[in-house]
N, C-alpha and C positions, 0 to 999 in steps of 0.2 A: 596293624592298629589303625592306620590312616584309612584303610579300606573299610574297616568296620564303622568308623565314624561317618564315612560317606554313605554307607548302607543305612545307618540309622537316620541320617539327615534326609535321605531320599524317602524313606518310609514315613518319616514325620511330615514331610511335605505332602505326600500322597494322602495320609490320614487327615491332614488339615484341609486339603481340597475336598475330600469326601464329606467331612464334617460341615464345611462351609456350604457345600451344595445341598446337603440334607436340611440345614437350618434355613437357608435363604431361598429355597425353591418355593414357588407359589403353590398355594393349596389347590386341590382340584376344584373345578367349577361345581358348586353345590346349589346353584340357583335353579329353581324349577322352571320348566318351560312356561311360556306365556299362556295364560288361561283366558279364554274369551268369556265375557259376561253373557249369561243366558237370560237375564232379566234386566229390563231397562229400569233405572231408578233415578230419583231426583230428590233434592232437598225438600223437606216439608215447608209449607207456607208459614210465614211469620204470623203470629197472632195479631189481631187488631189492637190498636193503641187503647189503653184503658182510660176512660173518661171518669175521673173521680167525682166531678161536679154532678153529672147526671145520675151517678150511682147514689150519691148522698141525697139528692132531691127525691129520687125514687124511694129510698129507704125512709126518709122523713114523711113522705106522703102515704106510705103503706099502712095498712090497719094493724101492723104489729104493735104499734104504740097505743092502740085503742082509740076511743073517741076523743081522748084528751089531746088538745093541740099543745104544741110546745109554746111556752110563754115567751114573749119577746124579752130581750135582755132588759133587766130592771136597771133603773138609774141607780148608780152607786156613787156615794160621796166618798171622796178621798179622805182618809183620816188626817187629823191635824198633826200627826206625829209620823216619824219614819225611823226604820232601823238603820243606823249608820255604821254599826260595827259590832264585833264580838271581842270580848276580852277574856283571856284565859289566865290572867295573873293571879298568883296566890293559890293555884290549884283549883279554883272555882271559876266556872264559865259564867259570864254575865253578858246580857244583851245591852248594847248602848243605844238609847232611844233619844232622838232629838224632837222636841215639841215646840213648834212655831218660834224658833229663835231663842228659846230659853236654854239654860245650861243643860248639857247632856246628862241624862239619868241612867243609872246602871240598875237593871232589873235581873232577877234570877228566876230559876224554875219555880213555878207555883205563884209568882206574883202576877197581878192583873195589869193589863195594858191600859193606857189613859182612856180610851173610848170603849172599853169592854173587851172581853177575851182574856184567857189565861195562858201564860207561857208554860208549855208542857215539855219542851225539849229545846236545848241550845246546842247547835253544831257550829263547825268552823265557817260554814257558808250561809247560815241563816238560823231562824228559829222556827219551832213548831208551836202553833197556838191552837187553842180551841175557841172558836167564835160562834156563838149561837148554836152550840152543839155540834159544829162541824170542825174537823181537823184540817188545818191549813198550814202551808209552809210559806214563810216570808223570807225571801233571800235578802242579803245585805244590799242596801241602796236600791231596792226594787219595790215600788209602791203597790204593785199588784200581787195579791195572795195567789198561791198556786195550790192545786189539790195535793193532799198529803200522799 
């Protein structure tokens, strides 16, 4: 019985060594042989820096726009009022307008602005207005209208 245990122990050790050798042996070398390049190559040249100023000048002077010259920027007068905030209380959005130090007025969609123009949209960051037939967006606390 003792001998049988020794035979099993020896067989177990041999089996463990074979298993260990099979699992931990390094894989065969599968790297290909070194290949020599047959064609010389190089990175392509970087493009020249883009000069937006000269491109815009060339575009403005081109006949694409016809004979009509671009008009110089017209003198614009700042309105006597400004949009100071938006209120959403009571489920209705209102534009809060300050006019030359007077108490703030609350205007809604469809109402007219003090110097002309109609409010057509009120959003959290500004209002949409129609002034002289043009749609513009007026952000809160920004006196300059922006294209819609």
